[in-house]
N, C-alpha and C positions, 0 to 999 in steps of 0.2 A: 400558465404557472409551471414552474420547473418541477422536475422530480424531487429536487432538493427540498423545496418548501412542503411538498406533499409528504415527503419522508419525515421532516421535522414535525409536522402536525400530527402524524401517527405516534410519535415518540414523546412529545411534550405538549402541554396545554398552552396555547398561544392566545393572548388577547388580540382583538382586532388591530390595535396599535402596534403590538409586537410583530404580528404577521406582516403588516404593512411596512414596518421598519426593515424586516428581513428582505422583503421584495425590493424595497428601495435601495438597499445596500448590497444586493446580490447581483453579480454580473456573470454572464457566460463568457468563457474563454476557450479558444481552441489552442491546443499545444501540439506542435509537430513532434514526430518521433525524435527522441534524445533531447528535447527541450526541457530545461529544468524549471520546476515549480517552486521548490524550496531548496536553498543552498545550505550545506553543512556549515555551522559556525554563526549563522544569523539567527536572530530571534523571530519565531513564527508567530505572526499575528493574523494569519489568515486560516480560515477553515474552508475546505473545498469538498465538493461532492462530485464523485465521478458519474457523469451522465453516460459516457461511452468511451471505450479505449482501454488502456492498461498502463500501469505505472510500476516502477520498482523503487525500493528504498535501499540505499547503500551508504557506507561510509568509506572515506578514503583514508588509507593507512599513511604513515609518515613516508613510506617508500613509494607512495603514489598509486598503490593497488586499490581497486574498487572492490569491496566486499558486500555482496547483496544480503539484505536481512529480511526482506518482505516483498511480496508482489501483490498488487491490487489490480484485479481483472474484472471485478463485478461492481455493480452500484454499491456505493458506500462512501465514507469519509476518507479524505486524504489530508493528512497533516502530520507533523511531528508532535504527537500528543503531549509529551513532557514539556517541550518548548512552548507549546500553545497554552498549557495549563499553568505552568510555573514562570513563564516569560524568561526562560533561560535559552542559551545558545542551542541551536539544533545540533543533534549528534549525527544526523543523516542528511543526505541529499535526496530529494524525491524528483524523479525524472520520468518522462513519458517513454515507453518502450514501443509505442505505436501512436499514430495520430489519434489524438484524444480530445474530448470536450468535457469541461468541468464547469460547475457553478461555484463561484468564489464569494465568500462574505468576508469583508475586512472588518474585524471585531473592534477596531479603534473607534468606529462610529456608533456602536451599539450602546444602549443604556445599560446600567449596572444590573438591573433585574433580569434582563434578557441574557446578558453575559453569564450570570449565575446559572440560568437554566441551561445555557449551552455548555457551561463547564460541567454541570451535573450529568448532562447527556454524554459528554465526552468521557467522563469517568465510567459511566455505565458501558459505553461502547468499548472501552479498553478492557473491562472485566469480561464482557460477553464475547468480543471478537478477538482482540489482541492477545490476551493472556493465553487462550487456547492455541493460537498460531505459534506463540512463543514456546509453549510447552511442546507442540508438535516439532518445532525446529530443533529443540534441545534433544529430543528423542532421536530424530532423524540423524543429526550430525554425530551422535555418539556411536553410530553403527559403522561397519566396514563400508567402503565406497559402493560396492555393488548393492548392498542392501539399502544404503541411503537412497540410491537412485530408485530402486524398486518401491520403497516406502513413499517417496515423493510422487512417483508415477501413480501409485494406487490412491494416494490421498488427494492429488491435484491433477487428474488426467487432462483437464482443460488447459492447464499451464504448458504442457508438453508441446502443444501445437502453436501456442501464442507467444511464448517467451523464448528469445534466442538461447541457443545451447550454452554460449559463453556465460550468460547470466545464471542459468540453472547450475552450471559447474561452480561458479563463485558461491552461490547460495549453499551448495552441498559441500563446499570447502574441498573441492577436487579440481584438478587441472582439466581444461577442455579436452585434451587428448585422452585422458583417463576416462572421461565421460563418453567419448566416442567409442572406445574399446568396450566399455560396459554395455552400451547400447547395441553394438554389434553382436556381442555374446547373447543378449536377450533375443535379438532378431534370429540369430542362428538356432537357438534353443526352440523358439516358437516354430520355426520352419521344420525342425526335426519332429516336433509333436504333431504337425499337420499331416 
């Protein structure tokens, strides 16, 4: 049994038939670094659970720039929640930033009662996990660049080692060169304190 089914059973009450349906319609998939799971502009009808690896959510501007909005580096759901719940076009692309393994359930095959439970779980997940991340993001990007990086590093130290600098810079809305200068200043300051 996957971590996904175990996680679901901790969150919602599943009948034997519902549990079996999830097992039957869930498949494991390995994605290589930079492989896309969900593409901006398409309707998302899949719910994934990150077994291991890391992902980024980003949108592409009209000029072709990619702007990161979220990172997923620990076990949990991966989807465009609004597209998934409202059946609207995805506002983001979700792509692996390292080789990853996910469990995917295609919701087209599930019965309506189980879909309602998953939708309710999705709404609760948004309130508990996504809204705090969004609020953190709004606070971080409202600050000056050096403080943005410092707040990001303090809040998400595990991201610094796992996420490429260009993606962190995009998330913080600064250029990669600016981020390099900020990091050098912090290193220099830490060496002076030692």
